[in-house]
C-alpha positions as a Markdown table, in Angstrom:
| # | Residue | x | y | z |
|---|---|---|---|---|
| 1 | Met | -10.1 | 1.4 | -12.2 |
| 2 | His | -6.4 | 1.2 | -11.5 |
| 3 | Glu | -6.9 | -1.0 | -8.4 |
| 4 | Leu | -7.4 | -4.1 | -10.6 |
| 5 | Ser | -4.0 | -3.4 | -12.4 |
| 6 | Ile | -2.4 | -3.0 | -8.9 |
| 7 | Val | -3.9 | -6.4 | -7.8 |
| 8 | Lys | -2.6 | -8.0 | -11.0 |
| 9 | Asp | 0.8 | -6.6 | -10.3 |
| 10 | Ile | 0.7 | -7.9 | -6.8 |
| 11 | Phe | 0.0 | -11.5 | -8.1 |
| 12 | Asp | 2.6 | -11.1 | -10.8 |
| 13 | Thr | 5.2 | -10.2 | -8.2 |
| 14 | Leu | 4.1 | -13.1 | -6.0 |
| 15 | Asn | 4.4 | -15.5 | -8.9 |
| 16 | Asp | 7.8 | -14.2 | -9.8 |
| 17 | His | 9.1 | -14.6 | -6.2 |
| 18 | Tyr | 7.1 | -17.5 | -4.8 |
| 19 | Asp | 6.0 | -19.5 | -7.9 |
| 20 | Ser | 6.6 | -23.0 | -6.4 |
| 21 | Lys | 5.2 | -21.9 | -3.0 |
| 22 | Ile | 2.3 | -19.7 | -4.1 |
| 23 | Glu | -0.2 | -22.2 | -2.6 |
| 24 | Asp | 1.4 | -21.7 | 0.8 |
| 25 | Val | 0.8 | -17.9 | 0.8 |
| 26 | Ala | -1.8 | -17.0 | 3.5 |
| 27 | Lys | -1.8 | -13.2 | 3.4 |
| 28 | Val | -0.4 | -10.3 | 1.5 |
| 29 | Gln | 0.0 | -7.0 | 3.2 |
| 30 | Ile | 0.4 | -3.9 | 1.2 |
| 31 | Thr | 1.3 | -0.4 | 2.4 |
| 32 | Ala | -0.2 | 2.5 | 0.6 |
| 33 | Gly | 0.3 | 6.2 | 1.3 |
| 34 | Leu | -2.6 | 8.6 | 1.2 |
| 35 | Leu | -1.1 | 10.2 | -1.9 |
| 36 | Ser | -1.0 | 7.0 | -3.8 |
| 37 | Asn | -4.8 | 7.3 | -4.5 |
| 38 | Val | -5.4 | 3.7 | -3.4 |
| 39 | Gln | -8.8 | 3.3 | -1.8 |
| 40 | Pro | -8.7 | 0.3 | 0.6 |
| 41 | Val | -12.3 | -0.7 | -0.2 |
| 42 | Leu | -11.7 | -0.6 | -3.9 |
| 43 | Ile | -8.5 | -2.5 | -3.8 |
| 44 | Gln | -10.2 | -5.2 | -1.6 |
| 45 | Asn | -13.0 | -5.4 | -4.1 |
| 46 | Ala | -10.5 | -5.8 | -7.0 |
| 47 | Phe | -8.6 | -8.4 | -5.0 |
| 48 | Asp | -11.8 | -10.4 | -4.3 |
| 49 | Ala | -12.7 | -10.2 | -8.0 |
| 50 | Phe | -9.3 | -11.3 | -9.1 |
| 51 | Ile | -9.2 | -14.3 | -6.8 |
| 52 | Ala | -12.7 | -15.3 | -7.8 |
| 53 | Asp | -11.4 | -15.6 | -11.3 |
| 54 | Asn | -8.2 | -17.4 | -10.3 |
| 55 | Lys | -9.2 | -20.2 | -7.9 |
| 56 | Lys | -5.6 | -21.1 | -7.0 |
| 57 | Tyr | -5.4 | -17.9 | -5.0 |
| 58 | Asn | -8.7 | -18.2 | -3.2 |
| 59 | Glu | -7.2 | -18.8 | 0.2 |
| 60 | Ile | -5.0 | -15.7 | 0.1 |
| 61 | Glu | -6.1 | -12.7 | 2.2 |
| 62 | Leu | -5.3 | -9.0 | 1.6 |
| 63 | Glu | -4.4 | -6.5 | 4.3 |
| 64 | Val | -4.0 | -2.8 | 3.3 |
| 65 | Leu | -2.1 | -0.5 | 5.6 |
| 66 | Val | -2.5 | 3.2 | 4.9 |
| 67 | Asn | 0.3 | 5.7 | 5.7 |
| 68 | Asp | -0.4 | 9.3 | 6.5 |
| 69 | Ile | 1.4 | 12.0 | 4.6 |
| 70 | Val | 4.5 | 13.3 | 6.2 |
| 71 | Ala | 6.6 | 16.2 | 5.0 |
| 72 | Tyr | 9.9 | 17.8 | 6.0 |
| 73 | Cys | 10.2 | 21.4 | 7.2 |
| 74 | Glu | 13.5 | 23.0 | 5.9 |
| 75 | Lys | 13.2 | 25.7 | 8.6 |
| 76 | Cys | 12.6 | 23.5 | 11.7 |
| 77 | His | 14.5 | 20.5 | 10.3 |
| 78 | Glu | 11.8 | 18.2 | 11.4 |
| 79 | Asn | 9.1 | 16.0 | 9.9 |
| 80 | Phe | 5.5 | 16.9 | 10.3 |
| 81 | Glu | 2.2 | 15.2 | 9.5 |
| 82 | Val | 0.3 | 16.8 | 6.6 |
| 83 | Lys | -3.4 | 17.3 | 7.6 |
| 84 | Tyr | -6.1 | 18.2 | 5.1 |
| 85 | His | -3.5 | 18.3 | 2.3 |
| 86 | Lys | -2.0 | 21.5 | 3.7 |
| 87 | Phe | 1.8 | 21.1 | 3.3 |
| 88 | Val | 2.5 | 23.7 | 6.0 |
| 89 | Cys | 4.6 | 23.1 | 9.1 |
| 90 | Asp | 2.6 | 23.1 | 12.3 |
| 91 | Lys | 5.3 | 24.9 | 14.3 |
| 92 | Cys | 6.6 | 27.7 | 12.0 |
| 93 | Leu | 3.9 | 27.7 | 9.3 |
| 94 | Thr | 6.5 | 27.4 | 6.5 |
| 95 | Pro | 5.2 | 25.6 | 3.4 |
| 96 | Ser | 7.0 | 22.4 | 2.4 |
| 97 | Ser | 7.1 | 20.4 | -0.8 |
| 98 | Thr | 9.4 | 17.7 | 0.5 |
| 99 | Ile | 7.3 | 14.5 | 1.0 |
| 100 | Val | 8.9 | 12.0 | 3.4 |
| 101 | Lys | 6.1 | 9.5 | 3.5 |
| 102 | Gly | 2.6 | 9.2 | 1.9 |
| 103 | Asn | 3.1 | 8.5 | -1.8 |
| 104 | Glu | 4.4 | 4.9 | -1.5 |
| 105 | Leu | 2.7 | 1.7 | -2.6 |
| 106 | Phe | 4.5 | -1.6 | -2.0 |
| 107 | Ile | 4.1 | -5.2 | -0.8 |
| 108 | Ser | 5.2 | -4.9 | 2.9 |
| 109 | Gln | 4.8 | -8.5 | 4.0 |
| 110 | Val | 3.9 | -11.9 | 2.7 |
| 111 | Leu | 2.8 | -14.4 | 5.3 |
| 112 | Phe | 2.7 | -18.1 | 4.8 |
| 113 | Lys | 0.4 | -20.8 | 6.1 |
| 114 | Asn | 1.7 | -22.8 | 9.1 |
| 115 | Lys | 2.1 | -26.4 | 8.0 |
């Protein structure tokens, strides 16, 4: 289950950047592309299990944003949304292997509690 290692990495990053203010973190937002193989339900379950074992994080929420897959058509010189994992331009039906968006996984936002 790679979701648990992803959650551990999220908290390692938070601790590296916000160590003295970790208790002020209210929400962590991550962005995951469809090709990253991150399942929002599984990552939420891993997140919940991690904070259950680490009480100092128990007030932190997780939000997962999922990006669609977007590819680039060399013939039309435009981006197109990949549907049903068919990397073929909607306009000209040219296959594409240039992924513009959809394989990313990163912390997109860290929100702090209002004090």
